Every structure is written in structure tokens, then in C-alpha cells.
N, C-alpha and C positions, 0 to 999 in steps of 0.2 A: 220651865219658861221664866221663872223668877230670876235666874242668874243674869239674863240679858234684858234689854229694853225692847220688847216685841210690840209691833203695831199691826193691827188688822188692815189689810189692803184690799181684800176681796171676799165676797161671800156669795154662795150659790146653793141651790137645793140639789144640784147634780154632782154626784161624787166623781164621775169621769172627768168633768170639766175642771174641778179643783185639782185633781191628780195630774191632768195634762199641764196645767199652769205650774204646778210644783216641779214637774219634770223639766219644763222649759227653764225655770229659774235655776235649777240645779246645773243645767248645761252652761249657764253664765256664771256659775260659781256663787250663786246667791243662796244662802241658807234660808230655808223656810220651814214653817210648821203648819200642819193642818189640824184644826180642831173640829171634831164632829159634834155639832150641837143639835143633831137630829134626834128627836124622840123615837126610841125603838118601838114603842107600842102603838103610837098614833101616826108615825111617819111625817111629822111636820118639823120645821126647823131648817137650819142651814149648815153647810160646811164652811168654815172660815179659814182664810189663808193669812198667815202672819209672817212678817220679815223683821229684821232688826232695823232700828232707826236709821242706821248708816246706809241701808240699802233701799229705803222707801222710794226715792225718786227713780232710781234705775229700774226697780221692779215694776213700778207703776207705768213707766214708759214702755217697758217690754210687754206688759199685759194689755195696754191700750192698742198695741200693734197686732194683737191676735184677734182673728175673726172666729168667734165661737158659735 
């Protein structure tokens, strides 16, 4: 992730939700990365979705239109 300028645009505790959004962004040719920040022993924390700076506005607009 250090090669590009990545920005967190979404976070959730639900893995299926973050994967659904990542798939939608991929359909619009927006590269994204999911970071799993969930603690495996205690099951707290979130999944975070990151996109490059150049795609922030487009990605946020698409995510706002999704009813999760």
C-alpha cells in the first residue's frame, strides 16, 4: 500500500458488506484494498476499505447510493 496514496473511505464490522462494496467498485474500474483490522481472538474491530486519492469522490458517491 505504500506505493500509492491510499485513503480510507469506509469501515464496517461486517465482512460481507465490505466485500460487496469492493466488488461494486471493481465493476466501475476503481481499485480498492480491504484491510482486516478485526482481532481474531476477541472479534472486535473493523474491516476498512481504501481507494487511491484520485478515486475518492467517485467511490464515495457510488457507496452513498448503496442501501446496505
